[in-house]
C-alpha positions as CSV (number, residue, x, y, z in Angstrom):
1,X,-11.8,-34.9,2.7
2,X,-9.8,-36.4,5.5
3,X,-11.6,-36.9,8.8
4,X,-8.7,-37.8,11.0
5,X,-7.6,-34.5,12.8
6,X,-4.0,-35.7,13.0
7,X,-4.0,-36.5,9.3
8,X,-5.6,-33.1,8.6
9,X,-2.9,-31.2,10.5
10,X,-0.2,-33.1,8.5
11,X,-1.9,-32.0,5.3
12,X,-2.1,-28.4,6.5
13,X,1.6,-28.6,7.5
14,X,2.5,-29.9,4.0
15,X,0.6,-27.1,2.3
16,X,2.1,-24.5,4.6
17,X,5.6,-25.7,3.8
18,X,5.2,-25.5,0.0
19,X,3.4,-22.2,0.2
20,X,6.1,-20.7,2.3
21,X,8.8,-22.0,-0.1
22,X,7.2,-20.2,-3.0
23,X,5.9,-17.0,-1.3
24,X,8.9,-14.8,-2.1
25,X,10.1,-16.3,-5.4
26,X,6.8,-17.4,-7.0
27,X,4.0,-15.5,-5.3
28,X,1.4,-16.3,-7.9
29,X,2.1,-20.0,-7.5
30,X,1.9,-19.7,-3.7
31,X,-1.6,-18.1,-4.0
32,X,-2.6,-20.9,-6.4
33,X,-1.6,-23.4,-3.9
34,X,-3.6,-21.6,-1.2
35,X,-6.6,-21.7,-3.4
36,X,-6.1,-25.4,-4.0
37,X,-5.8,-25.9,-0.3
38,X,-9.1,-24.2,0.3
39,X,-10.9,-26.2,-2.5
40,X,-9.6,-29.4,-1.0
41,X,-11.2,-28.5,2.3
42,X,-7.9,-28.3,4.2
43,X,-8.1,-25.9,7.1
44,X,-5.5,-23.2,7.3
45,X,-3.8,-22.5,10.6
46,X,-1.9,-19.6,12.1
47,X,1.2,-20.5,10.1
48,X,-0.7,-20.4,6.8
49,X,-1.6,-16.7,6.5
50,X,1.8,-15.1,7.1
51,X,3.2,-16.9,4.0
52,X,0.0,-16.3,1.9
53,X,0.0,-12.6,2.9
54,X,3.7,-12.4,2.1
55,X,2.9,-13.6,-1.5
56,X,0.1,-11.0,-1.6
57,X,2.5,-8.3,-0.6
58,X,4.8,-9.2,-3.5
59,X,1.8,-8.9,-5.9
60,X,0.2,-6.0,-4.1
61,X,-3.1,-7.9,-4.1
62,X,-5.2,-10.1,-1.9
63,X,-6.6,-7.4,0.5
64,X,-9.9,-9.5,0.6
65,X,-8.1,-12.1,2.7
66,X,-8.4,-9.9,5.7
67,X,-12.1,-10.7,5.9
68,X,-11.3,-14.5,5.7
69,X,-8.7,-14.1,8.5
70,X,-11.4,-12.4,10.7
71,X,-13.9,-15.1,9.8
72,X,-11.5,-17.9,10.8
73,X,-10.7,-16.0,14.1
74,X,-7.0,-15.5,13.2
75,X,-7.3,-11.7,13.3
76,X,-5.8,-11.5,16.8
77,X,-2.9,-13.8,15.9
78,X,0.3,-11.7,16.0
79,X,1.8,-13.5,13.0
80,X,-1.2,-12.8,10.8
81,X,-1.4,-9.2,12.1
82,X,2.3,-8.5,11.3
83,X,1.7,-9.9,7.8
84,X,-1.4,-7.7,7.3
85,X,0.6,-4.6,8.3
86,X,3.2,-5.5,5.7
87,X,0.5,-6.2,3.0
88,X,-1.3,-2.9,3.6
89,X,2.0,-1.0,3.7
90,X,3.1,-2.5,0.3
91,X,-0.3,-1.5,-1.1
92,X,0.0,2.1,0.1
93,X,-2.8,1.8,2.7
94,X,-1.0,3.4,5.6
95,X,-4.0,4.2,7.6
96,X,-5.4,0.7,7.5
97,X,-2.0,-0.7,8.4
98,X,-1.8,1.5,11.4
99,X,-5.3,0.5,12.4
100,X,-4.2,-3.1,12.5
101,X,-1.1,-2.2,14.5
102,X,-3.0,0.0,16.9
103,X,-5.5,-2.7,17.7
104,X,-2.9,-5.4,18.4
105,X,-3.1,-6.9,21.9
106,X,0.6,-7.7,21.8
107,X,3.5,-6.6,19.6
108,X,6.9,-8.0,18.9
109,X,9.9,-6.4,17.1
110,X,8.5,-7.5,13.7
111,X,5.3,-5.6,14.5
112,X,7.2,-2.4,15.1
113,X,9.6,-3.0,12.2
114,X,6.7,-3.6,9.8
115,X,4.8,-0.4,10.8
116,X,7.9,1.7,10.7
117,X,8.7,0.4,7.2
118,X,5.2,1.0,6.2
119,X,5.4,4.7,7.0
120,X,9.0,5.1,5.7
121,X,8.3,3.4,2.4
122,X,5.2,5.5,1.7
123,X,6.8,8.9,2.3
124,X,5.8,9.5,5.9
125,X,9.3,9.8,7.2
126,X,8.6,11.9,10.2
127,X,5.9,9.6,11.4
128,X,8.2,6.6,10.9
129,X,10.8,8.2,13.2
130,X,8.1,9.1,15.8
131,X,7.1,5.4,15.8
132,X,10.8,4.4,16.3
133,X,10.9,6.7,19.3
134,X,7.8,5.0,20.7
135,X,9.4,1.6,20.0
136,X,12.3,2.5,22.3
137,X,9.8,2.8,25.2
138,X,8.8,-0.8,24.8
139,X,11.2,-2.8,27.0
140,X,10.1,-6.1,25.5
141,X,11.4,-5.3,22.0
142,X,14.8,-4.3,20.6
143,X,15.3,-2.9,17.1
144,X,17.1,-5.2,14.7
145,X,18.8,-4.6,11.3
146,X,15.5,-4.6,9.5
147,X,14.1,-1.9,11.8
148,X,17.2,0.3,11.4
149,X,17.2,0.0,7.6
150,X,13.7,1.6,7.6
151,X,14.8,4.3,10.1
152,X,17.9,5.1,8.1
153,X,15.8,5.3,5.0
154,X,13.4,7.8,6.7
155,X,16.3,10.0,7.7
156,X,17.7,9.9,4.2
157,X,14.4,11.2,2.8
158,X,14.3,14.0,5.4
159,X,18.0,14.9,4.9
160,X,18.3,15.3,8.7
161,X,22.0,15.0,9.4
162,X,21.9,15.5,13.2
163,X,19.3,12.8,13.5
164,X,21.3,10.6,11.2
165,X,24.4,10.9,13.3
166,X,22.3,10.0,16.4
167,X,21.0,6.9,14.7
168,X,24.5,5.9,13.6
169,X,25.7,6.2,17.3
170,X,22.6,4.3,18.4
171,X,23.6,1.4,16.1
172,X,27.0,1.3,17.7
173,X,25.7,1.7,21.3
174,X,23.4,-1.3,20.8
175,X,26.1,-3.4,19.3
176,X,24.2,-4.0,16.1
177,X,26.5,-5.5,13.5
178,X,27.5,-3.2,10.7
179,X,26.3,-5.6,7.9
180,X,26.7,-4.8,4.3
181,X,23.1,-3.7,3.9
182,X,23.2,-1.5,7.0
183,X,26.5,0.0,6.2
184,X,25.5,0.7,2.6
185,X,22.3,2.4,3.8
186,X,24.3,4.6,6.2
187,X,26.7,5.6,3.3
188,X,23.7,6.6,1.2
189,X,22.0,8.4,4.2
190,X,25.0,10.5,5.0
191,X,25.5,11.4,1.4
192,X,21.8,12.5,1.1
193,X,22.1,14.5,4.3
194,X,25.0,16.4,3.0
195,X,28.0,14.9,4.7
196,X,30.1,12.9,2.2
197,X,32.9,12.8,4.8
198,X,30.8,10.6,7.1
199,X,29.9,8.4,4.1
200,X,33.6,7.8,3.5
201,X,34.1,7.1,7.2
202,X,31.4,4.4,7.3
203,X,32.8,2.9,4.1
204,X,36.2,2.7,5.6
205,X,34.8,1.1,8.8
206,X,32.9,-1.7,7.0
207,X,34.5,-5.1,7.3
208,X,32.7,-6.4,4.1
209,X,31.5,-4.6,1.0
210,X,29.6,-5.5,-2.1
211,X,28.9,-3.8,-5.4
212,X,26.0,-1.8,-3.9
213,X,28.4,-0.4,-1.2
214,X,30.9,0.8,-3.7
215,X,28.2,2.2,-5.9
216,X,26.6,4.1,-2.9
217,X,30.0,5.9,-2.3
218,X,30.5,6.6,-6.0
219,X,27.0,8.1,-6.2
220,X,27.6,10.2,-3.1
221,X,31.0,11.6,-4.4
222,X,29.3,12.3,-7.7
223,X,26.5,14.4,-6.4
224,X,28.8,16.3,-4.0
225,X,31.0,17.5,-6.9
226,X,34.0,15.2,-6.1
227,X,34.1,13.7,-9.5
228,X,37.8,12.7,-9.7
229,X,37.5,10.9,-6.3
230,X,34.4,9.1,-7.6
231,X,36.4,7.8,-10.6
232,X,39.2,6.8,-8.2
233,X,36.8,4.8,-6.1
234,X,35.4,3.2,-9.3
235,X,39.0,2.1,-10.2
236,X,39.6,0.8,-6.7
237,X,36.4,-1.3,-6.9
238,X,37.6,-2.9,-10.2
239,X,40.8,-4.0,-8.4
240,X,38.7,-6.0,-5.9
241,X,37.5,-8.1,-8.9
242,X,33.9,-7.0,-8.3
243,X,32.0,-6.4,-11.5
244,X,30.3,-3.0,-11.8
245,X,26.5,-3.2,-12.5
246,X,24.4,-0.8,-14.5
247,X,23.8,1.4,-11.4
248,X,27.6,1.7,-10.8
249,X,28.1,2.8,-14.4
250,X,25.3,5.4,-14.0
251,X,27.0,6.7,-10.9
252,X,30.4,7.1,-12.3
253,X,29.0,8.7,-15.6
254,X,27.1,11.2,-13.4
255,X,30.4,12.0,-11.7
256,X,32.0,12.7,-15.1
257,X,29.1,14.8,-16.1
258,X,29.1,16.9,-12.9
259,X,32.9,17.4,-13.2
260,X,33.1,18.1,-16.9
261,X,35.3,15.0,-17.4
262,X,34.4,14.4,-21.0
263,X,37.3,12.1,-22.0
264,X,36.9,10.0,-18.8
265,X,33.2,9.7,-19.5
266,X,33.7,8.5,-23.1
267,X,36.2,5.9,-22.0
268,X,33.9,4.5,-19.2
269,X,30.9,4.5,-21.5
270,X,32.8,2.5,-24.2
271,X,34.1,0.1,-21.6
272,X,30.5,-1.0,-20.6
273,X,30.4,-3.0,-23.8
274,X,34.1,-3.5,-24.8
275,X,35.4,-4.6,-21.4
276,X,32.3,-5.9,-19.6
277,X,30.2,-7.2,-22.5
278,X,27.1,-5.3,-21.4
279,X,24.8,-3.2,-23.5
280,X,24.6,0.3,-22.2
281,X,21.1,1.1,-21.0
282,X,18.9,4.1,-21.9
283,X,20.0,5.7,-18.7
284,X,23.7,5.4,-19.6
285,X,23.0,7.1,-22.9
286,X,21.2,9.8,-21.0
287,X,24.2,10.3,-18.8
288,X,26.4,10.8,-21.9
289,X,23.9,13.3,-23.3
290,X,24.1,15.2,-20.0
291,X,28.0,15.0,-20.1
292,X,28.3,16.3,-23.6
293,X,25.6,18.9,-23.1
294,X,27.0,20.4,-19.9
295,X,30.4,20.6,-21.6
296,X,28.9,22.7,-24.4
297,X,29.3,20.0,-27.0
298,X,25.7,20.5,-28.2
299,X,26.1,19.4,-31.8
300,X,27.8,16.2,-30.7
301,X,25.1,15.6,-28.0
302,X,22.3,16.2,-30.6
303,X,23.9,13.7,-33.0
304,X,24.5,11.3,-30.2
305,X,20.7,11.3,-29.4
306,X,19.7,10.9,-33.0
307,X,22.0,7.9,-33.6
308,X,21.5,6.0,-30.3
309,X,20.0,2.5,-30.6
310,X,17.1,3.4,-28.3
311,X,14.2,5.7,-29.1
312,X,14.9,8.8,-27.1
313,X,12.3,9.6,-24.4
314,X,11.3,13.0,-23.1
315,X,13.9,12.8,-20.3
316,X,16.7,12.4,-22.8
317,X,15.5,15.4,-24.8
318,X,14.8,17.4,-21.7
319,X,18.4,16.8,-20.6
320,X,19.6,18.3,-23.9
321,X,17.2,21.2,-23.6
322,X,18.7,22.1,-20.2
323,X,22.1,22.1,-21.8
324,X,20.9,24.3,-24.6
325,X,19.6,26.8,-22.1
326,X,22.8,26.8,-20.0
327,X,24.8,27.6,-23.2
328,X,22.2,30.0,-24.6
329,X,21.8,28.1,-27.8
330,X,18.2,29.1,-28.9
331,X,18.4,27.4,-32.2
332,X,18.9,23.9,-30.7
333,X,16.6,24.7,-27.8
334,X,13.7,25.4,-30.1
335,X,14.3,22.2,-32.1
336,X,14.6,20.1,-28.9
337,X,11.5,21.7,-27.4
338,X,9.5,20.5,-30.5
339,X,10.8,17.0,-30.0
340,X,9.7,17.0,-26.4
341,X,6.3,18.4,-27.3
342,X,5.6,15.3,-29.4
343,X,6.3,13.1,-26.4
344,X,5.2,15.0,-23.3
345,X,3.4,18.3,-24.2
346,X,2.3,19.3,-20.7
347,X,5.5,19.1,-18.6
348,X,5.9,22.5,-16.8
349,X,9.7,22.3,-16.7
350,X,10.2,22.4,-20.5
351,X,8.2,25.6,-20.8
352,X,10.2,27.2,-17.9
353,X,13.5,26.2,-19.4
354,X,12.7,27.7,-22.8
355,X,11.3,30.8,-21.1
356,X,14.5,31.2,-19.2
357,X,16.5,30.7,-22.4
358,X,14.7,33.7,-24.0
359,X,15.2,35.7,-20.8
360,X,18.9,35.1,-20.8
361,X,19.3,36.8,-24.2
362,X,16.7,39.5,-23.6
363,X,14.0,38.2,-25.9
364,X,11.2,39.1,-23.5
365,X,8.4,39.0,-26.0
366,X,9.2,35.4,-26.8
367,X,9.5,34.7,-23.1
368,X,6.1,36.2,-22.5
369,X,4.6,34.1,-25.3
370,X,5.9,30.9,-23.7
371,X,4.3,32.0,-20.4
372,X,1.0,32.8,-22.2
373,X,1.1,29.3,-23.8
374,X,1.5,27.8,-20.3
375,X,-1.6,29.7,-19.1
376,X,-3.7,28.7,-22.1
377,X,-2.8,25.0,-21.6
378,X,-3.4,25.4,-17.8
379,X,0.2,24.3,-17.1
380,X,1.3,25.6,-13.7
381,X,4.9,26.2,-12.6
382,X,6.0,24.0,-9.7
383,X,6.5,26.4,-6.7
384,X,10.0,26.4,-5.3
385,X,10.3,25.5,-1.6
386,X,13.3,25.0,0.7
387,X,13.5,23.0,4.0
388,X,15.9,24.0,6.7
389,X,16.9,21.4,9.4
390,X,18.2,22.8,12.7
391,X,18.2,21.0,16.1
392,X,15.9,18.3,14.8
393,X,13.3,21.0,13.9
394,X,12.1,21.6,10.3
395,X,11.5,25.0,8.9
396,X,9.9,25.3,5.4
397,X,10.0,28.3,3.2
398,X,8.1,28.8,-0.1
399,X,9.2,31.3,-2.7
400,X,7.3,34.6,-2.4
401,X,5.1,33.2,0.4
402,X,4.3,35.1,3.6
403,X,2.8,32.3,5.6
404,X,5.8,31.8,7.9
405,X,5.0,33.3,11.3
406,X,8.2,35.5,11.2
407,X,7.8,36.4,7.5
408,X,8.0,40.2,7.8
409,X,11.1,40.1,10.0
410,X,12.8,37.6,7.7
411,X,12.0,39.6,4.6
412,X,13.3,42.9,6.2
413,X,16.5,41.2,7.3
414,X,17.0,39.6,3.9
415,X,16.8,43.0,2.3
416,X,19.5,44.3,4.6
417,X,21.7,41.2,3.8
418,X,21.3,41.8,0.1
419,X,22.1,45.5,0.4
420,X,25.3,44.6,2.4
421,X,26.3,42.1,-0.3
422,X,26.2,44.7,-3.0
423,X,29.2,46.3,-1.4
424,X,30.9,42.9,-1.8
425,X,30.2,42.7,-5.6
426,X,26.8,40.9,-5.6
427,X,24.5,41.9,-8.5
428,X,21.1,40.2,-8.8
429,X,20.9,38.0,-11.9
430,X,17.6,39.3,-13.4
431,X,17.5,37.8,-16.9
432,X,15.1,35.0,-15.9
433,X,12.5,37.2,-14.2
434,X,9.2,37.0,-16.1
435,X,9.4,39.7,-18.8
436,X,10.6,43.2,-19.6
437,X,9.7,45.1,-16.4
438,X,11.7,47.7,-14.4
439,X,15.0,46.5,-13.0
440,X,13.8,47.3,-9.4
441,X,10.8,45.1,-9.8
442,X,12.9,42.3,-11.3
443,X,15.2,42.4,-8.3
444,X,12.2,42.4,-5.9
445,X,10.9,39.2,-7.6
446,X,14.3,37.5,-7.1
447,X,14.7,38.6,-3.5
448,X,12.2,36.2,-2.0
449,X,13.3,32.9,-3.5
450,X,12.9,30.1,-0.9
451,X,16.5,29.3,-0.3
452,X,17.3,33.0,0.3
453,X,14.5,33.1,2.9
454,X,15.9,30.0,4.6
455,X,19.4,31.5,4.7
456,X,18.1,34.8,6.2
457,X,16.1,32.9,8.8
458,X,19.2,30.9,9.8
459,X,21.4,34.0,10.0
460,X,18.8,35.8,12.1
461,X,17.9,33.0,14.5
462,X,21.0,30.8,14.7
463,X,24.0,33.1,14.6
464,X,26.3,30.6,16.3
465,X,25.8,28.0,13.6
466,X,28.8,27.3,11.4
467,X,26.8,25.4,8.7
468,X,23.5,26.0,7.1
469,X,21.9,23.0,5.5
470,X,19.0,23.5,3.0
471,X,17.0,21.0,0.9
472,X,15.3,22.5,-2.2
473,X,12.8,20.8,-4.5
474,X,13.9,22.3,-7.8
475,X,17.2,23.4,-9.4
476,X,18.7,26.4,-7.7
477,X,18.8,29.4,-10.0
478,X,21.9,31.5,-11.1
479,X,21.0,34.4,-8.9
480,X,20.6,32.3,-5.7
481,X,23.8,30.4,-6.5
482,X,25.7,33.7,-6.7
483,X,23.9,35.0,-3.5
484,X,25.0,31.9,-1.6
485,X,28.7,32.4,-2.6
486,X,28.7,35.9,-1.3
487,X,26.9,35.0,2.0
488,X,29.4,32.2,2.7
489,X,32.2,34.7,2.3
490,X,30.8,37.7,4.1
491,X,29.3,35.8,7.1
492,X,32.0,33.1,7.2
493,X,29.4,30.3,6.8
494,X,29.3,27.0,5.1
495,X,26.1,26.7,3.2
496,X,25.1,23.3,1.9
497,X,22.2,23.2,-0.6
498,X,20.7,20.0,-1.9
499,X,18.7,20.8,-5.0
500,X,17.0,18.5,-7.5
501,X,20.3,17.6,-9.2
502,X,23.1,17.7,-6.7
503,X,24.7,19.2,-3.6
504,X,26.3,22.6,-3.6
505,X,28.8,23.3,-0.8
506,X,29.5,27.0,-0.5
507,X,32.6,28.0,1.4
508,X,34.6,31.2,1.3
509,X,32.9,32.6,-1.7
510,X,33.2,29.5,-3.9
511,X,31.0,26.5,-4.6
512,X,32.0,22.8,-4.9
513,X,30.3,22.6,-8.3
514,X,32.9,25.2,-9.6
515,X,29.9,26.9,-11.3
516,X,29.4,23.8,-13.4
517,X,26.0,22.4,-12.6
């Protein structure tokens, strides 16, 4: 072991350099080097731990190093603390990360960026945005691109368009460069918040773009029902000599599926191998199953699944089951349900889909049997809920729930709205209500779906609002889809619903999906 302090510092520097070089690309090797450093008796310094903890973050391991950092008195070092926040965030230990942040004697922009990213990446989007607001009160730090990427991600998860536009303006006011990464994130954010027009605007403003940028716009156009435009952007991208990757192909195939563009989809799927020399992934095959199924080509879709080079998983079969239900083909639906049962026997959505299929053709005894089977297997149906964003406030509604403080007033108003819509031709779609009960009771069950409650609340409390924006956790049902069309016409409102699959833009009695979803 060297005794010369100067020599020792040089050895530490050498270890630090090589550990830092491997921390991102070869994290296991970086940790091995750190272990060798410790065995050799070489003392780490405040430059050592940030690189070591970065390697740990990549591997989501090494939490025990915190005690060593405390033992060696580096626990108040800002570089080590920042790295610890990142490590705990990558490991999902949000509370511990915040404890480290809260106890810091000083903070820099990396401290703030790390804790905001920690909350945003672990699903605490509102908390991440609250921290961003606090950060702005600290005159000693200014957000950088990394900070804003986390903020934009948090807004994307919330679907808060007004807040997204504020952040977009904030980026411009603070002269932050619209880099490829930041611009691409904004395109995705606007798309997920329901404004594809803003996505297109950001895309047009970007001085440089990469494959991810083009793909983000293609995906956005696809889920907003602008399928032909998505294909047009895909063709434009090819003219720039950028090669589409597997995510790009997925996006454009989804566009074909949502628009019923079967021939375009077939050509694009074939080109993956014939033109670009790539093997289509399982996800690409799934997109083709969805495309054929939605278009009603069930026999072709079934044969496609049976002959694909991959073993079909439950997602592929579930996609086909959904198509069978849409087209009321019980023969195929029952066959496909058995296939799924062998792979994933306890998924609630499969039982609900088959139950709905029976309800569509009036086989209520079979429908009741499916529900009974769910109860026996203790499989619960995921409750539907909708989130309404207005003036940076969030209002949540759960189907059939009375917990909202204005529940009775909302329900009474909703009944009035439904009654007024009957004069406009609205008839509740009751086939998917549980079983063979009286029509009045069926309609009562449909009346209080979460998105209807959200719309009623918005009409009641925000009469001056032109647009109503709703996020829903499950696929919107046929009845609510028809209800939204009638409301958009009668009340001259634009209603934008983001469900599990896509966006629905209701205007003047029509939907952007053209009833194909």
